[in-house]
BAGUTOR-50218 format. One record per residue (C-alpha): residue in one letter; residue number from 1; y, x, z. Coordinates in pm, 1 decimal. Layout:
<pts>
PT   res     n      north       east         up
PT     A   NUM          Y          X          Z
...
</pts>
This chain:
<pts>
PT   res     n      north       east         up
PT     M     1     2674.8      409.6     2888.1
PT     S     2     2434.0      123.2     2930.1
PT     L     3     2060.4      176.7     2918.9
PT     P     4     1851.4       17.4     2645.4
PT     E     5     1686.8     -298.3     2769.7
PT     L     6     1321.0     -238.0     2852.5
PT     Q     7     1081.6     -447.0     2646.8
PT     P     8      789.7     -643.0     2800.9
PT     Y     9      541.4     -419.6     2615.5
PT     C    10      565.9      -65.8     2493.2
PT     F    11      342.2      235.2     2450.3
PT     E    12      321.8      436.9     2771.2
PT     F    13      239.4      805.2     2795.3
PT     Q    14      229.3     1006.8     3116.1
PT     R    15      291.7     1377.6     3146.5
PT     R    16      350.6     1633.5     3421.2
PT     V    17      637.2     1883.4     3406.6
PT     E    18      487.4     2232.3     3375.2
PT     F    19      638.8     2548.0     3525.2
PT     S    20      704.1     2692.2     3178.5
PT     E    21      922.3     2388.5     3096.4
PT     T    22     1167.1     2455.2     3380.8
PT     D    23     1462.6     2683.9     3435.7
PT     M    24     1512.2     2918.0     3733.1
PT     A    25     1619.3     2623.3     3950.5
PT     G    26     1287.0     2447.5     3881.8
PT     I    27     1457.8     2179.3     3670.3
PT     M    28     1312.0     2083.3     3333.7
PT     H    29     1525.0     2228.5     3053.7
PT     F    30     1693.4     1956.2     2845.6
PT     S    31     1523.8     2070.6     2523.7
PT     N    32     1185.9     1971.9     2666.7
PT     F    33     1284.3     1604.2     2673.2
PT     Y    34     1269.0     1622.9     2292.3
PT     R    35      924.2     1782.3     2308.9
PT     F    36      811.1     1505.6     2543.8
PT     M    37      942.7     1242.2     2299.2
PT     E    38      745.8     1408.0     2021.5
PT     S    39      430.7     1418.8     2238.1
PT     A    40      467.0     1047.3     2311.6
PT     E    41      510.0      970.5     1940.9
PT     H    42      197.8     1172.2     1853.7
PT     A    43       -4.2      994.6     2125.2
PT     F    44      125.4      660.3     1994.7
PT     F    45       10.7      744.1     1640.4
PT     R    46     -331.2      850.8     1772.7
PT     S    47     -355.4      514.1     1952.0
PT     L    48     -316.4      355.1     1605.5
PT     D    49     -595.5      579.4     1466.8
PT     H    50     -343.1      773.2     1260.1
PT     G    51     -212.3     1125.5     1266.8
PT     I    52      138.9     1255.3     1229.2
PT     H    53       12.9     1481.1      949.3
PT     Q    54     -273.0     1345.2      741.9
PT     K    55     -407.4     1279.7      394.9
PT     I    56     -346.1      925.4      270.0
PT     D    57     -462.3      838.7      -82.1
PT     G    58     -498.5     1210.6     -157.8
PT     E    59     -143.6     1298.1      -50.9
PT     T    60      -32.4     1485.6      259.2
PT     V    61      192.1     1251.0      455.8
PT     G    62      409.7     1359.5      747.7
PT     W    63      684.3     1229.1      975.6
PT     P    64      977.4     1470.9     1020.9
PT     R    65     1262.5     1374.2     1250.9
PT     V    66     1584.9     1275.0     1080.1
PT     H    67     1773.9     1189.0     1400.0
PT     S    68     1725.2     1234.1     1772.1
PT     S    69     1945.0     1193.1     2076.0
PT     C    70     1894.4     1182.0     2448.9
PT     N    71     2104.9     1080.9     2748.9
PT     F    72     2019.3     1243.2     3081.2
PT     F    73     2069.4     1062.8     3412.7
PT     R    74     1863.7     1259.3     3668.0
PT     P    75     1676.5     1589.7     3654.5
PT     L    76     1302.2     1627.6     3627.1
PT     R    77     1149.2     1908.3     3832.0
PT     F    78      837.5     2121.6     3822.3
PT     E    79      527.5     1911.7     3904.7
PT     D    80      705.7     1576.2     3853.0
PT     T    81      490.2     1323.9     3671.9
PT     V    82      700.6     1133.4     3422.1
PT     M    83      605.7      807.0     3251.7
PT     M    84      742.0      788.0     2899.6
PT     R    85      779.3      450.2     2733.5
PT     L    86      800.6      441.0     2357.3
PT     T    87      937.0      121.6     2204.9
PT     I    88      974.0       58.3     1832.5
PT     E    89     1335.6      -36.0     1774.4
PT     E    90     1322.0      -78.1     1396.4
PT     I    91     1080.9      -34.8     1105.9
PT     R    92     1243.1       29.4      769.1
PT     R    93     1101.5       93.7      422.9
PT     C    94     1033.9      462.6      486.6
PT     S    95     1137.4      525.4      848.5
PT     V    96     1078.0      415.7     1206.4
PT     R    97     1331.5      424.7     1490.8
PT     Y    98     1205.5      455.8     1848.3
PT     I    99     1355.5      420.2     2194.1
PT     H   100     1211.7      657.4     2454.8
PT     T   101     1257.9      582.2     2823.9
PT     F   102     1165.3      845.0     3084.1
PT     L   103     1065.4      703.4     3423.7
PT     L   104     1000.7      884.3     3751.1
PT     G   105      835.0      731.4     4055.3
PT     G   106      659.3      400.8     4086.7
PT     G   107      697.5       49.9     4221.0
PT     N   108     1040.7      -19.8     4367.9
PT     D   109     1127.6      351.5     4357.5
PT     T   110     1104.8      385.0     3978.2
PT     A   111     1410.8      555.0     3831.4
PT     V   112     1516.3      603.3     3470.0
PT     V   113     1582.9      976.6     3435.2
PT     A   114     1659.5      983.9     3061.8
PT     S   115     1674.8      762.7     2755.9
PT     G   116     1642.5      881.2     2399.2
PT     R   117     1631.3      760.3     2043.1
PT     M   118     1442.3      916.6     1756.3
PT     T   119     1419.1      827.0     1388.0
PT     T   120     1132.8      964.1     1180.3
PT     A   121     1088.9      939.3      804.3
PT     C   122      760.9      893.9      620.9
PT     V   123      736.9     1172.3      363.7
PT     R   124      502.7     1318.4      105.1
PT     L   125      456.5     1693.1      148.3
PT     D   126      394.5     1900.2     -163.2
PT     R   127      314.5     2246.8      -31.0
PT     T   128      264.6     2388.8     -381.1
PT     L   129      619.4     2306.6     -489.4
PT     G   130      767.2     2321.9     -139.5
PT     K   131      902.9     1968.7     -175.9
PT     I   132      939.8     1693.3       80.6
PT     E   133     1004.9     1343.5      -54.0
PT     S   134     1050.2     1020.6      141.3
PT     I   135      797.6      748.9       56.2
PT     N   136      730.5      392.4      162.5
PT     I   137      529.1      366.6      482.0
PT     P   138      166.5      310.8      370.2
PT     D   139       67.1      -57.8      399.3
PT     E   140     -215.1       -7.8      650.1
PT     L   141        4.8      194.7      885.5
PT     R   142      300.0      -41.3      836.5
PT     G   143       75.2     -329.5      944.9
PT     K   144      -23.0     -145.5     1263.4
PT     L   145      338.4      -53.8     1339.5
PT     E   146      454.4     -412.4     1283.9
PT     T   147      175.1     -543.6     1508.2
PT     A   148      276.6     -297.6     1781.7
PT     K   149      643.1     -399.0     1747.1
PT     A   150      557.4     -771.5     1753.2
PT     T   151      365.9     -734.9     2080.5
PT     Q   152      675.7     -594.8     2250.5
PT     E   153      896.8     -893.5     2158.9
</pts>
């Protein structure tokens, strides 16, 4: 399995592995890599002055995951500080696909410990009817996403 090529620019988010995220051997449980990817995505949206769940033109808009995967190369342990790089792989009409790269260490000792992909869909949430419907990404947010993607190419 080859690693995704790292882009010159991407959103970076740093996080420490907490004790509650590890198993009895002190190794971060695999499920937490998905939580870390979600945390990085939320921080990325905040950097664009947007939320993952917000009102846009009077409608509640959200971003549920429609696909996620992760390949694990090395373990993360309690107290490790991991740098997560989020790169936009593709922007579609109503979804965004990201590449997440997990890095440990710094300088010449930096190691890729995991690499993941996540696709999220832009949806309208109707809590009254209990419906979720995919919608086009709002123009203002699409512009910010496209600008972020362009700066990584």
